[in-house]
LODOZA-541088 format. One record per atom (N, C-alpha, C): chain; atom name; z, y, x. Coordinates in steps of 0.001 Angstrom, whole numbers, plus 500000, padded with zeros to 6 digits. Each point is the difference from the previous one (the first is absolute). Example, Ala and Ser with C-alpha at 12.3 -4.5 7.8 and 13.67 -1.06 7.14 Angstrom:
+--------+-------+--------+--------+--------+
! chaine ! atome !     c3 !     c2 !     c1 !
+--------+-------+--------+--------+--------+
!      A !     N ! 507800 ! 494310 ! 513190 !
!      A !    CA ! 500000 ! 501190 ! 499110 !
!      A !     C ! 500000 ! 501200 ! 500900 !
!      A !     N ! 499280 ! 501050 ! 499650 !
!      A !    CA ! 500060 ! 501190 ! 500820 !
!      A !     C ! 500730 ! 501090 ! 499230 !
+--------+-------+--------+--------+--------+
//
This chain:
+--------+-------+--------+--------+--------+
! chaine ! atome !     c3 !     c2 !     c1 !
+--------+-------+--------+--------+--------+
!      A !     N ! 890262 ! 770994 ! 266086 !
!      A !    CA ! 501181 ! 499650 ! 500735 !
!      A !     C ! 501265 ! 500539 ! 499304 !
!      A !     N ! 499915 ! 501214 ! 499465 !
!      A !    CA ! 501143 ! 500621 ! 499323 !
!      A !     C ! 500395 ! 499197 ! 498765 !
!      A !     N ! 498974 ! 499522 ! 499261 !
!      A !    CA ! 500280 ! 499180 ! 498809 !
!      A !     C ! 500660 ! 498701 ! 500377 !
!      A !     N ! 499618 ! 499372 ! 501117 !
!      A !    CA ! 500607 ! 498782 ! 500452 !
!      A !     C ! 501473 ! 500243 ! 500371 !
!      A !     N ! 500282 ! 501110 ! 500633 !
!      A !    CA ! 501366 ! 500340 ! 500383 !
!      A !     C ! 500853 ! 500207 ! 498745 !
!      A !     N ! 499462 ! 500704 ! 499001 !
!      A !    CA ! 500724 ! 500194 ! 498740 !
!      A !     C ! 500255 ! 498666 ! 499339 !
!      A !     N ! 499007 ! 499133 ! 499945 !
!      A !    CA ! 500184 ! 498707 ! 499402 !
!      A !     C ! 501033 ! 499169 ! 500741 !
!      A !     N ! 499962 ! 500037 ! 501310 !
!      A !    CA ! 500965 ! 499253 ! 500823 !
!      A !     C ! 501437 ! 500514 ! 499728 !
!      A !     N ! 500164 ! 501309 ! 499970 !
!      A !    CA ! 501315 ! 500575 ! 499703 !
!      A !     C ! 500495 ! 499622 ! 498627 !
!      A !     N ! 499075 ! 500043 ! 499045 !
!      A !    CA ! 500331 ! 499636 ! 498623 !
!      A !     C ! 500447 ! 498530 ! 499922 !
!      A !     N ! 499252 ! 499125 ! 500610 !
!      A !    CA ! 500334 ! 498574 ! 499993 !
!      A !     C ! 501340 ! 499735 ! 500678 !
!      A !     N ! 500278 ! 500716 ! 501103 !
!      A !    CA ! 501287 ! 499819 ! 500663 !
!      A !     C ! 501139 ! 500433 ! 499070 !
!      A !     N ! 499818 ! 501122 ! 499337 !
!      A !    CA ! 501043 ! 500497 ! 499084 !
!      A !     C ! 500194 ! 499009 ! 498851 !
!      A !     N ! 498909 ! 499490 ! 499406 !
!      A !    CA ! 500103 ! 499064 ! 498894 !
!      A !     C ! 500657 ! 498685 ! 500446 !
!      A !     N ! 499614 ! 499507 ! 501167 !
!      A !    CA ! 500627 ! 498755 ! 500494 !
!      A !     C ! 501487 ! 500236 ! 500275 !
!      A !     N ! 500368 ! 501125 ! 500523 !
!      A !    CA ! 501420 ! 500299 ! 500229 !
!      A !     C ! 500781 ! 500025 ! 498693 !
!      A !     N ! 499409 ! 500632 ! 498976 !
!      A !    CA ! 500684 ! 500038 ! 498703 !
!      A !     C ! 500092 ! 498610 ! 499405 !
!      A !     N ! 498962 ! 499195 ! 500165 !
!      A !    CA ! 500020 ! 498621 ! 499481 !
!      A !     C ! 501085 ! 499179 ! 500694 !
!      A !     N ! 500153 ! 500187 ! 501289 !
!      A !    CA ! 501051 ! 499282 ! 500744 !
!      A !     C ! 501379 ! 500430 ! 499536 !
!      A !     N ! 500207 ! 501321 ! 499785 !
!      A !    CA ! 501311 ! 500464 ! 499521 !
!      A !     C ! 500273 ! 499470 ! 498581 !
!      A !     N ! 498958 ! 499975 ! 499184 !
!      A !    CA ! 500164 ! 499468 ! 498635 !
!      A !     C ! 500372 ! 498510 ! 500035 !
!      A !     N ! 499329 ! 499259 ! 500847 !
!      A !    CA ! 500277 ! 498568 ! 500129 !
!      A !     C ! 501431 ! 499771 ! 500474 !
!      A !     N ! 500447 ! 500828 ! 500958 !
!      A !    CA ! 501388 ! 499872 ! 500490 !
!      A !     C ! 500988 ! 500297 ! 498882 !
!      A !     N ! 499724 ! 501023 ! 499220 !
!      A !    CA ! 500900 ! 500340 ! 498891 !
!      A !     C ! 500070 ! 498897 ! 498954 !
!      A !     N ! 498841 ! 499381 ! 499704 !
!      A !    CA ! 499976 ! 498873 ! 499044 !
!      A !     C ! 500859 ! 498862 ! 500532 !
!      A !     N ! 499884 ! 499687 ! 501282 !
!      A !    CA ! 500803 ! 498947 ! 500616 !
!      A !     C ! 501486 ! 500334 ! 499895 !
!      A !     N ! 500370 ! 501271 ! 500236 !
!      A !    CA ! 501393 ! 500383 ! 499892 !
!      A !     C ! 500519 ! 499859 ! 498580 !
!      A !     N ! 499187 ! 500392 ! 498999 !
!      A !    CA ! 500412 ! 499886 ! 498611 !
!      A !     C ! 500142 ! 498529 ! 499579 !
!      A !     N ! 499095 ! 499174 ! 500458 !
!      A !    CA ! 500089 ! 498562 ! 499686 !
!      A !     C ! 501245 ! 499405 ! 500636 !
!      A !     N ! 500354 ! 500413 ! 501196 !
!      A !    CA ! 501196 ! 499503 ! 500663 !
!      A !     C ! 501264 ! 500408 ! 499242 !
!      A !     N ! 499994 ! 501233 ! 499453 !
!      A !    CA ! 501151 ! 500453 ! 499229 !
!      A !     C ! 500203 ! 499164 ! 498748 !
!      A !     N ! 498901 ! 499577 ! 499368 !
!      A !    CA ! 500098 ! 499171 ! 498786 !
!      A !     C ! 500681 ! 498685 ! 500280 !
!      A !     N ! 499861 ! 499473 ! 501199 !
!      A !    CA ! 500521 ! 498664 ! 500279 !
!      A !     C ! 501419 ! 500045 ! 500568 !
!      A !     N ! 500617 ! 501180 ! 500053 !
!      A !    CA ! 501345 ! 500113 ! 500553 !
!      A !     C ! 500977 ! 499390 ! 498976 !
!      A !     N ! 500949 ! 499222 ! 500469 !
!      A !    CA ! 500991 ! 499414 ! 499072 !
!      A !     C ! 500972 ! 501062 ! 499494 !
!      A !     N ! 500563 ! 499755 ! 498843 !
!      A !    CA ! 500983 ! 500914 ! 499425 !
!      A !     C ! 501377 ! 499378 ! 500142 !
!      A !     N ! 500963 ! 500760 ! 500450 !
!      A !    CA ! 501342 ! 499502 ! 500156 !
!      A !     C ! 500956 ! 500779 ! 499112 !
!      A !     N ! 500817 ! 499311 ! 499240 !
!      A !    CA ! 501058 ! 500652 ! 499215 !
!      A !     C ! 501262 ! 499907 ! 500853 !
!      A !     N ! 500512 ! 501150 ! 500355 !
!      A !    CA ! 501095 ! 500019 ! 500967 !
!      A !     C ! 501374 ! 500275 ! 499334 !
!      A !     N ! 500035 ! 500270 ! 498720 !
!      A !    CA ! 501266 ! 500234 ! 499370 !
!      A !     C ! 499931 ! 500014 ! 498515 !
!      A !     N ! 501122 ! 499853 ! 499353 !
!      A !    CA ! 500055 ! 500010 ! 498557 !
!      A !     C ! 501351 ! 500544 ! 499564 !
!      A !     N ! 500015 ! 500876 ! 499033 !
!      A !    CA ! 501241 ! 500529 ! 499483 !
!      A !     C ! 499885 ! 500176 ! 498509 !
!      A !     N ! 501081 ! 499663 ! 499289 !
!      A !    CA ! 499993 ! 500212 ! 498579 !
!      A !     C ! 501416 ! 499839 ! 499452 !
!      A !     N ! 500196 ! 500451 ! 498779 !
!      A !    CA ! 501260 ! 499792 ! 499285 !
!      A !     C ! 499739 ! 499033 ! 498879 !
!      A !     N ! 500808 ! 498974 ! 499944 !
!      A !    CA ! 499780 ! 498959 ! 498996 !
!      A !     C ! 501262 ! 499800 ! 499156 !
!      A !     N ! 499845 ! 499713 ! 498715 !
!      A !    CA ! 501163 ! 499801 ! 499118 !
!      A !     C ! 500604 ! 498602 ! 500096 !
!      A !     N ! 501073 ! 499809 ! 499327 !
!      A !    CA ! 500563 ! 498663 ! 499824 !
!      A !     C ! 500632 ! 499413 ! 501245 !
!      A !     N ! 500500 ! 500830 ! 500886 !
!      A !    CA ! 500647 ! 499504 ! 501211 !
!      A !     C ! 499043 ! 499493 ! 501075 !
!      A !     N ! 498716 ! 500270 ! 499822 !
!      A !    CA ! 499002 ! 499579 ! 500985 !
!      A !     C ! 500083 ! 500943 ! 501200 !
!      A !     N ! 500191 ! 499439 ! 501209 !
!      A !    CA ! 500168 ! 500826 ! 501182 !
!      A !     C ! 498887 ! 499805 ! 501017 !
!      A !     N ! 499102 ! 499065 ! 499773 !
!      A !    CA ! 498937 ! 499728 ! 500997 !
!      A !     C ! 498795 ! 499410 ! 499281 !
!      A !     N ! 498863 ! 499973 ! 500663 !
!      A !    CA ! 498830 ! 499339 ! 499407 !
!      A !     C ! 500257 ! 498512 ! 499745 !
!      A !     N ! 500798 ! 499385 ! 500834 !
!      A !    CA ! 500345 ! 498576 ! 499767 !
!      A !     C ! 500822 ! 499834 ! 498723 !
!      A !     N ! 500936 ! 500924 ! 499781 !
!      A !    CA ! 500811 ! 499935 ! 498772 !
!      A !     C ! 499101 ! 500193 ! 498763 !
!      A !     N ! 499045 ! 500913 ! 500114 !
!      A !    CA ! 499069 ! 500222 ! 498868 !
!      A !     C ! 499195 ! 498740 ! 499729 !
!      A !     N ! 499482 ! 499378 ! 501046 !
!      A !    CA ! 499221 ! 498783 ! 499807 !
!      A !     C ! 500872 ! 498900 ! 499351 !
!      A !     N ! 501236 ! 499883 ! 500472 !
!      A !    CA ! 500911 ! 498988 ! 499441 !
!      A !     C ! 500228 ! 500287 ! 498517 !
!      A !     N ! 500232 ! 501257 ! 499618 !
!      A !    CA ! 500229 ! 500395 ! 498630 !
!      A !     C ! 498820 ! 499615 ! 499117 !
!      A !     N ! 498779 ! 500308 ! 500486 !
!      A !    CA ! 498791 ! 499709 ! 499237 !
!      A !     C ! 499747 ! 498491 ! 499927 !
!      A !     N ! 500141 ! 499307 ! 501103 !
!      A !    CA ! 499709 ! 498564 ! 500002 !
!      A !     C ! 501005 ! 499218 ! 499158 !
!      A !     N ! 501228 ! 500511 ! 499885 !
!      A !    CA ! 501000 ! 499302 ! 499179 !
!      A !     C ! 499955 ! 500458 ! 498542 !
!      A !     N ! 499154 ! 500976 ! 499675 !
!      A !    CA ! 499855 ! 500492 ! 498619 !
!      A !     C ! 501201 ! 500760 ! 499507 !
!      A !     N ! 500782 ! 500571 ! 500906 !
!      A !    CA ! 501185 ! 500770 ! 499588 !
!      A !     C ! 499625 ! 501399 ! 499563 !
!      A !     N ! 500900 ! 500665 ! 499290 !
!      A !    CA ! 499799 ! 501335 ! 499494 !
!      A !     C ! 500354 ! 501013 ! 501116 !
!      A !     N ! 499180 ! 501018 ! 500150 !
!      A !    CA ! 500238 ! 501004 ! 501033 !
!      A !     C ! 500390 ! 501343 ! 499442 !
!      A !     N ! 500069 ! 500099 ! 498671 !
!      A !    CA ! 500314 ! 501279 ! 499388 !
!      A !     C ! 501499 ! 500231 ! 500033 !
!      A !     N ! 500402 ! 501170 ! 500450 !
!      A !    CA ! 501431 ! 500321 ! 500086 !
!      A !     C ! 500255 ! 501238 ! 499123 !
!      A !     N ! 501259 ! 500364 ! 499923 !
!      A !    CA ! 500376 ! 501166 ! 499221 !
!      A !     C ! 499466 ! 501281 ! 500608 !
!      A !     N ! 499979 ! 501072 ! 499168 !
!      A !    CA ! 499533 ! 501284 ! 500457 !
!      A !     C ! 500982 ! 500548 ! 501037 !
!      A !     N ! 499547 ! 500524 ! 501117 !
!      A !    CA ! 500908 ! 500481 ! 501036 !
!      A !     C ! 500862 ! 501155 ! 499513 !
!      A !     N ! 501243 ! 500029 ! 500446 !
!      A !    CA ! 500922 ! 501054 ! 499623 !
!      A !     C ! 500349 ! 500841 ! 501224 !
!      A !     N ! 500547 ! 501168 ! 499743 !
!      A !    CA ! 500509 ! 500826 ! 501109 !
!      A !     C ! 498933 ! 500652 ! 500847 !
!      A !     N ! 498794 ! 500196 ! 499415 !
!      A !    CA ! 498923 ! 500651 ! 500764 !
!      A !     C ! 499718 ! 501417 ! 499504 !
!      A !     N ! 500763 ! 500432 ! 499036 !
!      A !    CA ! 499831 ! 501378 ! 499508 !
!      A !     C ! 498840 ! 500152 ! 499014 !
!      A !     N ! 499513 ! 498890 ! 499468 !
!      A !    CA ! 498890 ! 500075 ! 499047 !
!      A !     C ! 500517 ! 500291 ! 498589 !
!      A !     N ! 499168 ! 500625 ! 499204 !
!      A !    CA ! 500316 ! 500235 ! 498571 !
!      A !     C ! 499658 ! 498726 ! 499213 !
!      A !     N ! 500930 ! 499064 ! 500033 !
!      A !    CA ! 499767 ! 498685 ! 499391 !
!      A !     C ! 499789 ! 500130 ! 498500 !
!      A !     N ! 500764 ! 500888 ! 499347 !
!      A !    CA ! 499857 ! 500190 ! 498544 !
!      A !     C ! 498629 ! 500560 ! 499669 !
!      A !     N ! 499467 ! 500847 ! 500850 !
!      A !    CA ! 498667 ! 500606 ! 499759 !
!      A !     C ! 498871 ! 499029 ! 500256 !
!      A !     N ! 500226 ! 498910 ! 500678 !
!      A !    CA ! 498938 ! 499035 ! 500265 !
!      A !     C ! 499692 ! 499104 ! 498817 !
!      A !     N ! 500970 ! 499816 ! 499118 !
!      A !    CA ! 499810 ! 499103 ! 498861 !
!      A !     C ! 499790 ! 500830 ! 498735 !
!      A !     N ! 498994 ! 499624 ! 499248 !
!      A !    CA ! 499762 ! 500667 ! 498721 !
!      A !     C ! 499955 ! 498889 ! 498943 !
!      A !     N ! 500938 ! 500109 ! 499057 !
!      A !    CA ! 500064 ! 498983 ! 498939 !
!      A !     C ! 498732 ! 500008 ! 499154 !
!      A !     N ! 499315 ! 501123 ! 499918 !
!      A !    CA ! 498763 ! 500115 ! 499252 !
!      A !     C ! 498862 ! 500286 ! 500970 !
!      A !     N ! 499412 ! 498938 ! 500595 !
!      A !    CA ! 498979 ! 500216 ! 501059 !
!      A !     C ! 498729 ! 500666 ! 499494 !
!      A !     N ! 499767 ! 500092 ! 498675 !
!      A !    CA ! 498800 ! 500628 ! 499462 !
!      A !     C ! 500086 ! 501481 ! 500161 !
+--------+-------+--------+--------+--------+
//
């Protein structure tokens, strides 16, 4: 009788763990199917581009987006250029 009680307790514990594991698998699978939303975008773009639409227009029209090096930012502009890059 004692062996049957031990076996019953063991089976209850194993079944409980199996149910918790199954629930966790279902939760993980549900997380995988959640949609992703991009809620914002921020960047600095050259060439007078002020928005993603402006950037798309610049690219689709094949225009140049490179502008001059920014001034008045306190950077060592002379130190950035080396006439002998080697």
